[in-house]
Each structure stands twice: as C-alpha cells, then as structure tokens.
N, C-alpha and C positions, 0 to 999 in steps of 0.2 A: 873533167875530173882527172886527177893524176894519182895513181896508186903510190903509196909509200912502201918500199920494199924492205923486208927483213933479210932477204937473201936473194941472189940473182936467180932468174928463171931462164932455162934454155929456150932460145927463140923458136925451136921446133917441138917443144914439149907441150903435151895436152895439160890444161889446167881446169880446175873446178872453181866456180865462184859462188859463194853464198851471199845473198843480198837480203837485208832486212829493211822493210819500209814501215815507218810509223806515220799514221795519218791523223789529222784532227778529226774530231767527232763528226763535223759536218761533211766530211769526205768519205765516211765509212761505207756508205752504200755505193758510191761511185767506185771505190776500191774493190768491193765485193763483186760488182759487175765486171770489172776488168779481169779479176781472177777467173770468173766463170767463163769468160771468152778467151782465156789465155792470151790476153791482148799483147803482152810483151813478146810472145813467141810466134805470132802470126802476122805476116808471113815468117817462115823460118829464117832467122838471121844467118848471115854468112859465117861459116866455120863452127856452127853449133852442132855438137854431137848428141846432146841430151839436155832437156830442159823441163822444169816443173814449176808452175806457180802454185804456192801453198798458202793455206790459211793457218792460223795459229790459235792455240788455246789461251784462255784468260788466265793470267798469273802463272804461266808456264805450260805444263801439260795438263789439259783439262777437257772434260766433255763440253764445257761452255765455251763457245768460240769468242775470240777477241776480234771484232769487226774493224778495229782500227790498226791492226798489225798484220802484215803479210810478208811472205818470204819468196824469193826466187832462187832456185838452185839450177845452175847451168854448168855444162861441161863443154869446153872449147878445144878446137884443134891446136891453137896457140894462144899465148898471152896477147899477141897483136889482134887476133880476132875478138877476144874479150874486150880489149880496150876500145876497139872500133865500135863495138856494139854499145858500150856504156857512154860513148861520145855521140851516139846517133840521135837524131831528132826524136825517134820513137821512145828511147830511154829517157831523154830529157823531158819530154812531154809528160811521161808518167811520173817521174821523180819530182817535177815541179809542184805536184799536188800534195806531196808528202811533207810532213813537218820535220822529219829526220830520216836519213838513210845511212846504212852501214854496209860495206862490202868487204868480204874476206876472200882473198885468192888462196887456193889450197892445192896441195899436191898429195894424192893418195899414197899411203905407204903400206896399207894392209887392207884387204877387202875379200869378202866371200858372200855368196848368195845372189839374189836377183831382185830387180825392180822392174815390174812389167816384163818379166821373162828375159831381161838382159842384165848384165853387170856393167853400168856405165863408167865404173871407176877401175876397170881391170888393168889399165896401164899404170903400174905403180912405180914409185920413186923410193930408192933405198937410202936410208940414213941411219947412222949409229949415234947421232948426237942426242943424248937423253936430256939435254937442258932446254930444248925447244918446246914451245907450247904445242899441245896436241888437240885436234878436233875429232870428236867421235860422232858418227851418225849411225843410228839404228832405224830401220824402216820395216814395217810389216803390214801385210793384209791379213786381217783377223777373221777367222771363221765366224759367221753370224751367230752360231749356237754357242760360241765361247765368249761372246761380248760381255755378258754380265760378270763372268769370272775374271776376265781381263781387267775390266774397269774397277772392280772391287779392290784390286791390288795396286792401282795407280797412285792413289793419294799417299800411301805409305812409302812407295818407291820414290816418289818425288820429294818427300820430306827427307829421305835418306840422301838423295843426290844433292839437294840444296845445302845440306849440312856437312857435306864431304869436304875435308881439307884439300885445298888445291883446285877446287872447282871454281872457274872464273865466270862461267855463263852457261845457261841451259834454257832451251826453248822446246816446246812441243809444236809440231807442225803436221799438216796432213792435206791430202788431196780430197778425200771424202770424209765427212764427219763420222766419227765413231769407228769406221771400218778400216780405213787406210791411214795409218799413223806413223809418225817418225819423231825421234828425239835427236836434237843436236846439242852437244855440250863441248865446252872449251876448258881444258885443264892446263895447269901450270907446266907440267912435264909428264913424261911417261910413268915416272914413279908414282905420281898422284893417282893415275888411273889404276896401276897395279894394286896400290894400297886399298883403293875403293873396291875393286873387283874381288880381291881375295880376303879382305878383312870384314866387309859388311855382310853379316850373315843373312839378313833378310833379302838383300839383293841377290845373293847366290841362290836362295830358296826360290825366288821368282824365276830366275833364269832356268832353274831345274824344272819348274812347273811348265814353262813354255815348251819343253821337250816332252815331258811325260804326259801332259794334258793335251798336247797337240793343238795349241792356240792358233797357230799361224798357217795360213794357206800359202804364203810366200814371205820370205824375210831376207834382209840384207844388212850386213854390218860393214862399216868402212871406217878407217882411221886415216887422218890427214895431218900434215904439218902446214900451218899458215905461212905464206911467204910474202904477202902484201895486204895492206888495208887501205880503205878510203872512207871518210865520213865518221859519224859517231853513232853510238847507241846509248840512249839515256844520258846524253850530254858528254860522252867520252869515247875515246878509242879503247876498246877492251884490252888491246895489247900494247897500250902506250908505254908501259914500263919496259917492254922488250926493245923498244927503239932507243932507250936511254942507256942500255948496257954497253 
C-alpha cells in the first residue's frame, strides 16, 4: 500500500493512523477473535507508541455491536514506522480477510485528557489553515452507575451529529462494550466544528451533563488534521475531494 499525501510529513514526526476494516459476514467471528487477541499489536510492532484494536457500533454509535466492522488506532514514532507496519506480513495477512480497508494518517493539533492514564497524542502540530478537514476523537470510560443515563442520551446526540452541516463521517468505536466508548468524526473544516459545537443546543446540554452529572471516570479529547489516506470506506475515499483542489 502507498499512502496518498494531502501534505508532507516530517520524517521525524510522530503520526497517528486510524484504520477501518470492513469484513464480509462469514469473516465476522474471525475478526472478533482477532480483536480479542489484539492480534495486530502482538508482538509490539517496531516504532509503535500506542495502539488499540476497537470494535464498532451498528449504524454509527450504538449499544448493538457491528461484528463486521473494526478499527485500529495507532501512534507511531515516524511515518516510516507506520508504512513499514502496513507493508508487513502481519498487516497483509489481516487485511486480506477484509472486504474493504481505509487508512487515515493524522497529526494531532489539540488534545487534553487521558486514555488508560496517558495522553498518546500529546505531541501536537500547529496549523492556522482553516480550510483543511478536521478529525475529532472523543473517548471516555463511563462509570457503571451512569450507564443508563449516558446511553439514554446517545440516540439524539447521534441524530444531531449526522444532520450537522459539514460532517463527512462519524463512527462509534470502543474497547469494551457499553463502558469504554469513543467517537471519531471527520469535518469539512474547523468552521463546521465550531458551528456544531456552539449552535447545536442539545449537544451543548449533553456536554454540560457530562460535567455536572460526573458520567466519566476518564476522558480524552483530541483534534487532528488528516495528511494522507489509503483505500476506501463504503466504496470511496472520504477525502477524495481534497485531492482535487
């Protein structure tokens, strides 16, 4: 595989890669077993700083898992380390079972909070270009006694996100069903995110609830710019239009 670059990446710069794998139905249990064993991350690949194999929710962010779709989130010392891994026999053997794969190379621009007691995206990249697409990740470990309240609010939040102008893609992923959850969304530019964050009243209400009702045991927020892609998601490169500019 050869990444298509939207912009150059420093040879010594840490990068994050989001990978999404879609499997045919007859491979779903195989894929679930691979996630359970963290098969792509054992043994630890050269240059890997942080890695998580993640399941996904059906139709987006849902209590019901989608056993045919999985994600891999990795942080690498350099783009060369990432490229070497995705060319490795281990990666190829996993991907050959998938019906579709999509990879996004990301540079974090803003981040706070923790994931398993660390912030894997703390090395940030500064940019003032507001025309670039933006990827947003939110991740939380939910207190078990707050689970009913949290999940009661999810359907409406998802409806608001999916109808938001400028939202290109959204997926809910997680390490453990119900308790450890993350959302990943791609937006046309930073203005689209601002309009969503400040103008969608219900979204602001839910964010306020997370603070006042103490839903989360641990949480992390990170914003990225995508710098390269490979493959397709649902038959297309989500960022194809940016390569044509």
